[in-house]
C-alpha positions as CSV (number, residue, x, y, z in Angstrom):
1,M,-104.0,145.5,51.3
2,R,-104.6,149.3,51.5
3,R,-103.8,150.0,47.8
4,I,-106.7,148.0,46.5
5,V,-109.3,148.4,49.2
6,R,-111.3,151.0,47.1
7,S,-111.3,148.7,44.1
8,L,-112.4,145.7,46.1
9,G,-115.0,147.7,47.9
10,V,-118.6,148.1,46.8
11,L,-119.2,149.9,43.5
12,A,-122.9,149.0,43.5
13,L,-125.1,147.8,46.2
14,A,-128.4,145.9,46.2
15,T,-130.8,144.9,48.9
16,L,-131.3,141.3,50.1
17,A,-134.7,141.1,51.7
18,T,-135.0,138.8,54.7
19,R,-137.8,138.1,57.1
20,A,-136.0,140.1,59.8
21,Q,-134.9,143.1,57.9
22,A,-133.3,144.3,54.6
23,I,-129.6,143.9,54.3
24,D,-127.9,146.3,52.0
25,A,-124.2,145.2,51.8
26,D,-121.4,143.6,49.8
27,F,-120.3,140.4,51.6
28,R,-116.7,139.2,51.9
29,G,-116.5,137.7,55.4
30,L,-118.1,134.2,55.8
31,A,-118.1,131.7,58.6
32,A,-119.8,128.4,57.9
33,V,-120.7,126.8,61.2
34,S,-123.1,124.1,60.0
35,D,-125.7,123.5,57.3
36,T,-128.1,125.6,59.3
37,V,-125.9,128.2,60.9
38,A,-123.6,130.7,59.1
39,W,-122.4,134.3,59.7
40,V,-121.5,136.9,57.1
41,S,-119.9,140.3,57.2
42,G,-119.3,143.2,54.8
43,T,-119.8,146.8,54.0
44,K,-121.7,149.4,55.9
45,G,-120.7,147.8,59.2
46,T,-122.7,144.7,58.4
47,V,-122.7,141.4,60.3
48,A,-125.5,139.0,59.8
49,R,-126.4,135.5,60.8
50,T,-128.8,132.7,59.8
51,T,-129.9,129.8,62.0
52,D,-132.3,128.2,59.5
53,G,-130.1,127.2,56.6
54,G,-130.3,130.6,54.9
55,K,-134.0,131.0,54.7
56,T,-133.8,134.1,56.8
57,W,-130.9,136.3,57.8
58,K,-130.8,138.7,60.8
59,R,-128.6,141.8,60.7
60,L,-126.6,142.2,64.0
61,P,-125.7,145.9,64.4
62,V,-122.3,146.7,65.8
63,P,-122.6,150.0,67.7
64,G,-120.3,152.7,66.3
65,A,-119.2,150.6,63.3
66,E,-121.8,151.7,60.8
67,A,-119.2,153.1,58.4
68,L,-116.7,150.2,58.7
69,D,-116.1,147.4,56.2
70,F,-116.1,144.0,58.0
71,R,-114.0,141.8,55.7
72,D,-113.7,138.8,58.0
73,V,-115.9,137.0,60.5
74,E,-115.0,133.9,62.5
75,A,-117.8,132.1,64.5
76,F,-118.2,129.3,67.0
77,G,-121.8,128.2,67.0
78,E,-124.8,130.5,67.2
79,S,-123.6,132.8,69.9
80,T,-119.9,133.5,69.7
81,A,-118.2,135.4,66.8
82,Y,-115.4,137.7,66.0
83,A,-115.6,140.4,63.3
84,L,-112.6,142.2,61.7
85,S,-113.0,145.5,60.0
86,I,-110.3,146.7,57.6
87,G,-108.8,150.1,56.8
88,P,-105.9,152.4,57.7
89,G,-105.4,153.5,61.2
90,E,-108.3,153.2,63.6
91,S,-110.6,151.6,61.0
92,S,-108.8,148.3,61.6
93,R,-110.7,146.8,64.6
94,I,-111.7,143.5,66.1
95,Y,-115.2,143.0,67.8
96,K,-116.6,140.1,69.6
97,T,-120.1,138.9,70.6
98,V,-120.9,136.0,73.0
99,D,-124.7,136.5,72.8
100,G,-125.5,135.9,69.1
101,G,-124.8,139.6,68.1
102,T,-127.2,141.2,70.7
103,T,-124.2,143.0,72.1
104,W,-120.6,143.5,70.8
105,K,-117.4,144.5,72.5
106,M,-114.5,146.1,70.7
107,Q,-111.4,144.1,71.7
108,F,-108.8,145.9,69.5
109,Q,-108.4,149.2,67.6
110,N,-105.3,149.8,65.6
111,T,-103.3,152.9,66.5
112,E,-100.3,152.4,64.1
113,K,-100.6,154.6,61.0
114,D,-98.9,152.1,58.8
115,A,-100.9,149.0,59.9
116,F,-103.8,147.7,57.8
117,Y,-105.3,144.5,59.1
118,D,-106.5,142.0,56.4
119,A,-107.8,138.8,58.2
120,I,-108.2,136.8,61.4
121,A,-108.2,133.1,62.0
122,F,-108.7,130.8,65.1
123,W,-107.5,127.4,66.2
124,D,-110.4,127.4,68.8
125,A,-112.7,129.9,70.4
126,T,-110.0,131.6,72.4
127,H,-106.7,131.2,70.4
128,G,-106.3,133.1,67.2
129,L,-104.2,135.4,65.0
130,A,-104.9,138.6,63.1
131,M,-102.6,139.8,60.3
132,S,-101.7,143.3,59.0
133,D,-99.8,144.4,55.9
134,P,-96.2,145.1,56.6
135,V,-95.1,147.7,59.2
136,D,-91.5,148.8,59.0
137,G,-90.9,146.2,56.4
138,R,-92.3,143.1,58.1
139,Y,-95.8,141.7,58.4
140,R,-97.6,142.6,61.7
141,L,-99.3,139.8,63.7
142,L,-101.7,140.0,66.6
143,A,-102.4,137.0,68.9
144,T,-105.0,136.2,71.5
145,N,-104.7,133.4,74.0
146,D,-107.8,134.1,76.0
147,G,-110.3,135.3,73.4
148,T,-110.3,138.7,75.0
149,T,-107.0,140.5,74.8
150,W,-104.8,140.9,71.7
151,T,-101.0,141.3,71.7
152,V,-98.6,142.2,68.9
153,L,-96.4,139.3,68.2
154,K,-92.6,139.8,67.8
155,P,-91.6,136.7,65.7
156,E,-88.0,135.7,65.9
157,T,-87.8,134.8,62.3
158,M,-90.3,136.9,60.3
159,P,-88.9,137.2,56.7
160,A,-88.8,140.8,55.3
161,A,-91.6,141.9,53.0
162,L,-90.9,142.5,49.4
163,E,-91.3,146.0,47.8
164,G,-95.0,146.5,47.1
165,E,-96.0,143.2,48.8
166,G,-99.2,142.9,50.9
167,A,-102.2,140.6,51.5
168,F,-105.6,140.8,49.9
169,A,-108.6,141.4,52.3
170,A,-110.8,139.7,49.7
171,S,-112.5,136.8,51.5
172,G,-110.9,136.4,54.9
173,T,-108.9,133.4,53.7
174,C,-105.5,135.0,53.0
175,L,-104.7,133.9,56.5
176,I,-105.7,130.4,57.8
177,V,-104.8,128.1,60.8
178,R,-104.9,124.3,61.1
179,G,-104.3,121.6,63.7
180,E,-102.9,122.8,67.0
181,R,-100.1,125.2,65.9
182,D,-99.9,125.8,62.2
183,A,-100.8,128.9,60.3
184,W,-100.3,130.2,56.8
185,F,-100.8,133.5,55.0
186,V,-100.4,134.4,51.3
187,T,-99.4,137.6,49.6
188,G,-99.4,139.5,46.3
189,G,-98.7,142.9,44.9
190,A,-95.0,142.3,44.4
191,K,-93.2,140.6,41.5
192,Q,-93.6,137.2,43.2
193,A,-96.6,135.9,45.2
194,R,-95.5,134.1,48.4
195,V,-96.8,132.0,51.3
196,F,-95.7,132.3,54.9
197,H,-95.9,129.4,57.4
198,T,-95.6,129.0,61.1
199,T,-95.6,125.7,63.1
200,D,-95.5,127.4,66.6
201,R,-98.5,129.8,66.5
202,G,-96.5,132.7,65.2
203,K,-93.3,132.6,67.0
204,N,-91.3,131.7,64.0
205,W,-92.0,131.9,60.2
206,T,-90.7,130.6,57.0
207,V,-91.6,131.8,53.5
208,A,-91.9,130.1,50.1
209,E,-92.4,131.4,46.6
210,L,-95.6,130.6,44.7
211,P,-96.0,130.0,41.0
212,I,-98.8,132.6,40.8
213,A,-98.6,135.7,38.7
214,G,-97.8,138.9,40.4
215,G,-96.0,142.1,39.4
216,V,-98.9,144.5,39.8
217,P,-100.9,145.7,42.9
218,S,-104.0,143.8,41.8
219,A,-102.4,140.4,41.3
220,G,-101.1,137.6,43.4
221,A,-102.3,134.9,45.9
222,F,-105.6,135.6,47.5
223,S,-106.7,132.5,49.4
224,I,-105.2,129.4,50.9
225,A,-106.8,126.1,52.2
226,F,-105.7,122.7,53.3
227,R,-107.5,119.4,53.0
228,D,-105.1,117.7,55.5
229,A,-101.8,118.4,57.2
230,K,-99.8,118.1,53.9
231,H,-102.1,118.8,51.0
232,G,-103.0,122.4,50.3
233,L,-104.1,124.8,47.6
234,V,-103.7,128.5,46.8
235,V,-105.7,130.5,44.3
236,G,-105.5,134.0,43.1
237,G,-104.7,135.9,39.9
238,D,-105.5,139.5,38.9
239,Y,-108.9,140.8,40.2
240,K,-108.9,143.5,37.5
241,T,-109.0,140.8,34.8
242,P,-111.4,138.2,36.5
243,N,-111.9,136.1,33.3
244,A,-108.3,135.7,32.4
245,T,-106.6,132.4,33.0
246,G,-103.0,131.6,33.5
247,A,-100.8,131.3,36.6
248,T,-103.7,131.5,39.1
249,A,-103.4,128.5,41.4
250,A,-100.9,126.1,43.0
251,I,-100.9,123.0,45.1
252,T,-98.6,121.6,47.7
253,R,-98.1,118.1,49.0
254,D,-95.5,118.9,51.8
255,S,-97.4,121.3,54.0
256,G,-96.4,124.3,51.9
257,K,-92.6,123.9,51.6
258,T,-92.9,123.5,47.8
259,W,-95.7,124.4,45.4
260,T,-96.6,123.2,41.9
261,A,-98.6,125.3,39.4
262,V,-102.1,124.2,38.4
263,K,-102.0,123.9,34.6
264,D,-105.8,123.8,34.1
265,A,-107.5,127.0,32.9
266,L,-108.7,128.4,36.1
267,P,-109.7,132.2,36.1
268,F,-109.2,134.6,39.0
269,R,-110.5,133.2,42.2
270,S,-110.6,135.1,45.5
271,C,-111.4,132.1,47.8
272,V,-110.8,128.3,47.9
273,V,-112.1,125.8,50.5
274,W,-112.0,122.0,51.0
275,A,-115.5,120.7,51.3
276,K,-115.1,117.1,52.6
277,D,-114.4,115.5,49.3
278,R,-113.7,118.3,46.8
279,W,-112.1,121.7,46.4
280,V,-114.4,124.7,45.7
281,A,-113.0,127.9,44.3
282,V,-115.0,131.1,43.8
283,G,-114.5,134.5,42.2
284,T,-116.4,137.3,40.5
285,S,-116.6,135.3,37.3
286,G,-118.1,132.1,38.8
287,R,-117.4,128.9,40.7
288,H,-115.3,125.8,40.0
289,S,-114.8,122.5,41.8
290,S,-112.0,119.9,41.7
291,V,-111.2,116.5,43.3
292,D,-107.5,116.6,42.9
293,G,-106.8,120.4,42.7
294,M,-105.3,120.0,39.2
295,T,-108.3,119.4,37.0
296,W,-111.3,121.8,37.5
297,K,-114.9,121.9,36.4
298,E,-116.9,125.1,36.0
299,L,-120.1,125.0,38.0
300,D,-121.7,128.4,37.4
301,G,-121.0,131.9,36.2
302,G,-122.2,133.8,39.3
303,K,-120.4,136.5,41.1
304,W,-118.9,135.3,44.5
305,N,-116.3,136.7,46.9
306,A,-116.1,134.1,49.6
307,A,-116.9,130.5,50.4
308,G,-117.1,128.5,53.6
309,A,-117.3,124.7,54.1
310,T,-118.6,122.7,57.1
311,K,-117.1,119.5,58.3
312,D,-120.0,117.6,56.7
313,G,-119.3,119.2,53.3
314,A,-122.0,121.9,53.1
315,V,-120.8,124.9,51.2
316,W,-121.9,128.5,51.9
317,L,-121.3,131.3,49.3
318,A,-121.3,135.1,49.8
319,G,-120.8,137.8,47.2
320,P,-121.5,141.3,46.0
321,K,-125.0,142.9,45.9
322,G,-126.2,141.0,49.0
323,Q,-125.8,137.5,47.4
324,L,-125.9,134.5,49.8
325,K,-126.3,130.8,49.1
326,M,-126.0,127.4,50.7
327,L,-125.2,124.5,48.4
328,G,-125.8,121.6,50.8
329,K,-123.6,118.6,51.4
Protein backbone atom coordinates (compact mmCIF):
# COMPACT_ATOMS: atom_id res chain seq x y z
CA MET A 1 0.00 0.00 0.00
CA ARG A 2 1.77 3.13 -1.21
CA ARG A 3 0.24 5.46 1.37
CA ILE A 4 1.94 3.76 4.31
CA VAL A 5 5.18 2.49 2.81
CA ARG A 6 7.21 5.23 4.46
CA SER A 7 5.72 4.51 7.86
CA LEU A 8 6.22 0.77 7.47
CA GLY A 9 9.78 1.29 6.30
CA VAL A 10 12.90 1.51 8.43
CA LEU A 11 13.10 4.35 10.92
CA ALA A 12 16.16 2.94 12.62
CA LEU A 13 18.52 0.22 11.46
CA ALA A 14 20.89 -2.05 13.33
CA THR A 15 23.52 -4.52 12.25
CA LEU A 16 23.12 -8.27 12.54
CA ALA A 17 26.59 -9.78 12.52
CA THR A 18 26.96 -13.14 10.80
CA ARG A 19 29.96 -15.27 10.01
CA ALA A 20 29.59 -14.37 6.33
CA GLN A 21 29.08 -10.61 6.58
CA ALA A 22 27.14 -7.95 8.46
CA ILE A 23 23.53 -7.48 7.42
CA ASP A 24 22.10 -4.02 8.00
CA ALA A 25 18.39 -4.23 7.21
CA ASP A 26 14.81 -4.28 8.41
CA PHE A 27 13.23 -7.62 7.46
CA ARG A 28 9.65 -8.17 6.27
CA GLY A 29 9.94 -10.99 3.73
CA LEU A 30 10.45 -14.52 5.08
CA ALA A 31 10.41 -17.97 3.47
CA ALA A 32 10.64 -20.90 5.90
CA VAL A 33 11.87 -23.90 3.91
CA SER A 34 12.88 -26.22 6.75
CA ASP A 35 14.32 -26.09 10.25
CA THR A 36 17.74 -25.52 8.67
CA VAL A 37 16.97 -23.45 5.54
CA ALA A 38 15.24 -20.07 5.44
CA TRP A 39 15.36 -16.92 3.31
CA VAL A 40 14.67 -13.34 4.40
CA SER A 41 14.35 -10.04 2.55
CA GLY A 42 14.11 -6.38 3.42
CA THR A 43 15.45 -2.88 3.04
CA LYS A 44 18.60 -1.77 1.25
CA GLY A 45 18.06 -4.40 -1.43
CA THR A 46 18.62 -7.17 1.10
CA VAL A 47 18.07 -10.87 0.48
CA ALA A 48 19.78 -13.36 2.79
CA ARG A 49 19.74 -17.09 3.45
CA THR A 50 20.71 -19.55 6.16
CA THR A 51 21.39 -23.25 5.63
CA ASP A 52 22.41 -24.09 9.20
CA GLY A 53 19.32 -23.31 11.23
CA GLY A 54 20.09 -19.62 11.61
CA LYS A 55 23.57 -19.92 13.09
CA THR A 56 24.92 -17.95 10.14
CA TRP A 57 23.26 -15.87 7.44
CA LYS A 58 24.70 -15.01 4.06
CA ARG A 59 23.69 -11.87 2.23
CA LEU A 60 22.92 -12.51 -1.45
CA PRO A 61 23.32 -9.22 -3.36
CA VAL A 62 20.85 -8.47 -6.16
CA PRO A 63 22.71 -6.35 -8.78
CA GLY A 64 21.10 -2.97 -9.40
CA ALA A 65 18.68 -3.37 -6.49
CA GLU A 66 20.69 -1.80 -3.69
CA ALA A 67 18.08 0.91 -3.04
CA LEU A 68 15.04 -1.35 -3.23
CA ASP A 69 12.87 -2.66 -0.41
CA PHE A 70 12.26 -6.41 -0.79
CA ARG A 71 9.03 -7.01 1.15
CA ASP A 72 8.45 -10.61 0.06
CA VAL A 73 10.55 -13.66 -0.74
CA GLU A 74 9.33 -17.12 -1.78
CA ALA A 75 11.81 -20.01 -1.80
CA PHE A 76 11.98 -23.63 -2.91
CA GLY A 77 14.94 -25.28 -1.21
CA GLU A 78 18.43 -23.85 -0.97
CA SER A 79 18.76 -22.82 -4.61
CA THR A 80 15.54 -21.35 -6.04
CA ALA A 81 13.87 -18.19 -4.77
CA TYR A 82 11.82 -15.23 -5.97
CA ALA A 83 12.10 -11.78 -4.40
CA LEU A 84 9.56 -8.96 -4.76
CA SER A 85 10.48 -5.32 -4.25
CA ILE A 86 7.78 -2.77 -3.57
CA GLY A 87 7.29 0.85 -4.52
CA PRO A 88 5.65 3.05 -7.15
CA GLY A 89 6.45 2.65 -10.82
CA GLU A 90 9.63 0.82 -11.69
CA SER A 91 10.51 0.10 -8.05
CA SER A 92 8.03 -2.79 -8.07
CA ARG A 93 10.06 -5.71 -9.45
CA ILE A 94 10.37 -9.49 -9.31
CA TYR A 95 13.77 -11.21 -9.31
CA LYS A 96 14.63 -14.91 -9.38
CA THR A 97 17.66 -17.01 -8.54
CA VAL A 98 18.20 -20.71 -9.29
CA ASP A 99 21.73 -20.96 -7.88
CA GLY A 100 21.29 -19.99 -4.26
CA GLY A 101 21.58 -16.26 -4.86
CA THR A 102 24.90 -16.31 -6.70
CA THR A 103 23.12 -14.75 -9.68
CA TRP A 104 19.72 -13.07 -10.06
CA LYS A 105 17.54 -12.31 -13.06
CA MET A 106 14.92 -9.58 -13.09
CA GLN A 107 11.75 -11.19 -14.46
CA PHE A 108 9.36 -8.27 -14.09
CA GLN A 109 9.57 -4.50 -13.72
CA ASN A 110 6.41 -2.47 -13.36
CA THR A 111 5.74 0.27 -15.93
CA GLU A 112 2.27 1.38 -14.81
CA LYS A 113 2.38 4.60 -12.80
CA ASP A 114 -0.59 3.61 -10.61
CA ALA A 115 0.55 0.06 -9.83
CA PHE A 116 2.23 -0.78 -6.51
CA TYR A 117 2.94 -4.48 -5.92
CA ASP A 118 2.56 -5.79 -2.37
CA ALA A 119 3.17 -9.56 -2.34
CA ILE A 120 3.80 -12.76 -4.28
CA ALA A 121 2.69 -16.35 -3.60
CA PHE A 122 3.30 -19.71 -5.32
CA TRP A 123 1.45 -23.01 -5.63
CA ASP A 124 4.73 -24.61 -6.74
CA ALA A 125 8.09 -23.50 -8.10
CA THR A 126 6.68 -22.41 -11.47
CA HIS A 127 3.08 -21.30 -10.80
CA GLY A 128 2.39 -18.16 -8.82
CA LEU A 129 0.69 -14.80 -8.44
CA ALA A 130 1.77 -11.25 -7.64
CA MET A 131 -0.69 -8.61 -6.43
CA SER A 132 -0.77 -4.84 -6.83
CA ASP A 133 -2.93 -2.17 -5.22
CA PRO A 134 -5.86 -1.12 -7.42
CA VAL A 135 -5.27 0.19 -10.93
CA ASP A 136 -8.26 1.93 -12.52
CA GLY A 137 -10.40 0.87 -9.57
CA ARG A 138 -9.56 -2.85 -9.51
CA TYR A 139 -6.76 -4.93 -8.02
CA ARG A 140 -4.03 -5.84 -10.48
CA LEU A 141 -2.74 -9.44 -10.56
CA LEU A 142 0.25 -10.95 -12.36
CA ALA A 143 0.60 -14.67 -12.99
CA THR A 144 3.41 -16.98 -14.03
CA ASN A 145 2.86 -20.49 -15.36
CA ASP A 146 6.47 -21.30 -16.15
CA GLY A 147 8.44 -19.60 -13.38
CA THR A 148 9.98 -17.26 -15.96
CA THR A 149 7.44 -14.93 -17.56
CA TRP A 150 4.75 -12.85 -15.84
CA THR A 151 1.46 -11.80 -17.45
CA VAL A 152 -1.20 -9.37 -16.24
CA LEU A 153 -4.39 -11.28 -15.48
CA LYS A 154 -7.73 -9.98 -16.66
CA PRO A 155 -10.17 -11.58 -14.21
CA GLU A 156 -13.72 -11.98 -15.42
CA THR A 157 -15.19 -11.14 -12.02
CA MET A 158 -12.77 -8.93 -10.04
CA PRO A 159 -14.89 -6.86 -7.60
CA ALA A 160 -14.27 -3.12 -7.63
CA ALA A 161 -11.97 -1.67 -4.98
CA LEU A 162 -13.42 0.59 -2.30
CA GLU A 163 -12.38 4.21 -1.93
CA GLY A 164 -9.03 4.29 -0.14
CA GLU A 165 -8.67 0.50 -0.14
CA GLY A 166 -5.34 -1.26 -0.59
CA ALA A 167 -3.17 -4.08 0.69
CA PHE A 168 -0.42 -3.90 3.30
CA ALA A 169 3.09 -4.93 2.20
CA ALA A 170 3.92 -5.73 5.80
CA SER A 171 4.94 -9.40 5.87
CA GLY A 172 4.38 -10.90 2.42
CA THR A 173 1.26 -12.66 3.71
CA CYS A 174 -1.54 -10.35 2.59
CA LEU A 175 -1.64 -12.72 -0.43
CA ILE A 176 -1.54 -16.51 -0.02
CA VAL A 177 -2.26 -19.64 -2.09
CA ARG A 178 -3.33 -23.13 -1.05
CA GLY A 179 -4.04 -26.47 -2.68
CA GLU A 180 -4.01 -26.56 -6.46
CA ARG A 181 -6.04 -23.47 -7.41
CA ASP A 182 -7.10 -21.37 -4.40
CA ALA A 183 -5.74 -17.96 -3.48
CA TRP A 184 -6.81 -15.22 -1.08
CA PHE A 185 -5.73 -11.63 -0.41
CA VAL A 186 -6.79 -9.24 2.35
CA THR A 187 -7.17 -5.47 2.36
CA GLY A 188 -7.49 -2.41 4.56
CA GLY A 189 -7.41 1.36 4.44
CA ALA A 190 -11.09 1.68 3.60
CA LYS A 191 -14.02 1.77 6.02
CA GLN A 192 -14.30 -2.02 5.81
CA ALA A 193 -11.51 -4.61 5.68
CA ARG A 194 -12.17 -7.33 3.09
CA VAL A 195 -10.88 -10.68 1.80
CA PHE A 196 -10.81 -11.69 -1.88
CA HIS A 197 -10.85 -15.35 -2.96
CA THR A 198 -10.29 -17.25 -6.21
CA THR A 199 -10.77 -20.98 -6.80
CA ASP A 200 -9.37 -21.00 -10.36
CA ARG A 201 -5.93 -19.39 -10.02
CA GLY A 202 -7.17 -15.86 -10.53
CA LYS A 203 -9.63 -16.11 -13.39
CA ASN A 204 -12.58 -15.28 -11.13
CA TRP A 205 -12.79 -13.62 -7.72
CA THR A 206 -15.33 -13.16 -4.94
CA VAL A 207 -15.08 -10.80 -1.96
CA ALA A 208 -16.30 -10.95 1.64
CA GLU A 209 -16.30 -8.36 4.41
CA LEU A 210 -14.15 -8.90 7.49
CA PRO A 211 -15.06 -7.90 11.07
CA ILE A 212 -11.73 -6.10 11.42
CA ALA A 213 -11.46 -2.39 12.16
CA GLY A 214 -10.69 -0.10 9.23
CA GLY A 215 -11.57 3.45 8.37
CA VAL A 216 -8.05 4.92 8.34
CA PRO A 217 -5.09 4.29 5.99
CA SER A 218 -3.11 2.50 8.73
CA ALA A 219 -5.79 -0.04 9.70
CA GLY A 220 -7.34 -3.19 8.29
CA ALA A 221 -6.44 -6.79 7.55
CA PHE A 222 -2.70 -7.46 7.19
CA SER A 223 -2.24 -11.22 6.95
CA ILE A 224 -4.19 -14.39 6.17
CA ALA A 225 -3.41 -18.09 6.69
CA PHE A 226 -5.24 -21.44 6.48
CA ARG A 227 -4.66 -24.60 8.50
CA ASP A 228 -6.69 -26.69 6.02
CA ALA A 229 -9.06 -26.12 3.12
CA LYS A 230 -11.84 -24.67 5.29
CA HIS A 231 -10.33 -23.20 8.45
CA GLY A 232 -8.53 -19.87 8.15
CA LEU A 233 -7.51 -16.85 10.17
CA VAL A 234 -6.96 -13.17 9.38
CA VAL A 235 -5.09 -10.72 11.62
CA GLY A 236 -4.49 -6.99 11.46
CA GLY A 237 -5.48 -3.86 13.32
CA ASP A 238 -3.91 -0.40 13.24
CA TYR A 239 -0.11 -0.42 12.98
CA LYS A 240 0.03 3.13 14.40
CA THR A 241 -1.42 1.82 17.70
CA PRO A 242 0.35 -1.57 17.97
CA ASN A 243 -0.66 -2.23 21.59
CA ALA A 244 -4.35 -1.49 21.18
CA THR A 245 -6.76 -4.41 21.20
CA GLY A 246 -10.18 -4.69 19.61
CA ALA A 247 -11.38 -5.86 16.21
CA THR A 248 -8.01 -7.22 15.07
CA ALA A 249 -8.67 -10.83 14.01
CA ALA A 250 -11.29 -13.11 12.46
CA ILE A 251 -11.71 -16.82 11.71
CA THR A 252 -13.51 -18.75 9.00
CA ARG A 253 -14.77 -22.32 8.88
CA ASP A 254 -16.05 -22.26 5.30
CA SER A 255 -12.99 -21.39 3.19
CA GLY A 256 -13.53 -17.66 3.65
CA LYS A 257 -17.16 -17.24 2.67
CA THR A 258 -18.04 -15.98 6.17
CA TRP A 259 -15.92 -14.68 9.02
CA THR A 260 -16.35 -14.46 12.80
CA ALA A 261 -14.59 -11.89 14.94
CA VAL A 262 -12.03 -13.11 17.47
CA LYS A 263 -13.17 -11.75 20.83
CA ASP A 264 -9.93 -12.36 22.72
CA ALA A 265 -7.75 -9.31 23.39
CA LEU A 266 -5.24 -9.60 20.56
CA PRO A 267 -3.21 -6.46 19.69
CA PHE A 268 -2.13 -5.42 16.19
CA ARG A 269 -0.53 -8.31 14.35
CA SER A 270 1.10 -8.06 10.91
CA CYS A 271 1.48 -11.80 10.25
CA VAL A 272 -0.18 -15.09 11.15
CA VAL A 273 0.86 -18.66 10.25
CA TRP A 274 -0.34 -22.18 11.03
CA ALA A 275 2.51 -24.18 12.56
CA LYS A 276 1.36 -27.83 12.43
CA ASP A 277 -0.71 -27.73 15.65
CA ARG A 278 -1.02 -24.05 16.55
CA TRP A 279 -1.51 -20.56 15.19
CA VAL A 280 1.34 -18.07 15.64
CA ALA A 281 0.67 -14.35 15.22
CA VAL A 282 3.37 -11.69 15.41
CA GLY A 283 3.61 -7.91 15.40
CA THR A 284 5.72 -5.05 16.63
CA SER A 285 4.40 -5.53 20.18
CA GLY A 286 5.12 -9.22 20.51
CA ARG A 287 4.06 -12.77 19.68
CA HIS A 288 0.93 -14.80 20.48
CA SER A 289 -0.13 -18.41 19.90
CA SER A 290 -3.49 -20.19 19.80
CA VAL A 291 -4.80 -23.69 19.22
CA ASP A 292 -8.34 -22.74 18.17
CA GLY A 293 -7.83 -19.21 16.82
CA MET A 294 -10.22 -17.74 19.39
CA THR A 295 -8.21 -17.91 22.63
CA TRP A 296 -4.69 -16.51 22.54
CA LYS A 297 -1.62 -16.73 24.78
CA GLU A 298 1.08 -14.07 24.81
CA LEU A 299 4.55 -15.57 24.31
CA ASP A 300 6.91 -12.59 24.36
CA GLY A 301 7.07 -8.84 23.94
CA GLY A 302 9.56 -8.72 21.09
CA LYS A 303 9.23 -6.75 17.88
CA TRP A 304 8.46 -8.90 14.83
CA ASN A 305 7.21 -8.20 11.32
CA ALA A 306 6.93 -11.65 9.75
CA ALA A 307 6.71 -15.35 10.61
CA GLY A 308 7.06 -18.51 8.57
CA ALA A 309 6.25 -22.10 9.47
CA THR A 310 7.57 -25.35 8.04
CA LYS A 311 5.47 -28.49 7.51
CA ASP A 312 7.10 -29.99 10.60
CA GLY A 313 6.07 -27.03 12.78
CA ALA A 314 9.32 -25.09 13.03
CA VAL A 315 8.66 -21.34 13.18
CA TRP A 316 10.98 -18.66 11.85
CA LEU A 317 10.65 -14.99 12.85
CA ALA A 318 11.96 -11.82 11.21
CA GLY A 319 11.71 -8.23 12.30
CA PRO A 320 13.14 -4.72 12.46
CA LYS A 321 16.74 -3.93 13.28
CA GLY A 322 18.03 -7.15 11.79
CA GLN A 323 16.16 -9.48 14.12
CA LEU A 324 15.98 -13.16 13.09
CA LYS A 325 15.01 -16.21 15.12
CA MET A 326 14.08 -19.89 14.70
CA LEU A 327 11.83 -21.35 17.41
CA GLY A 328 12.08 -25.02 16.52
CA LYS A 329 9.30 -27.57 16.23
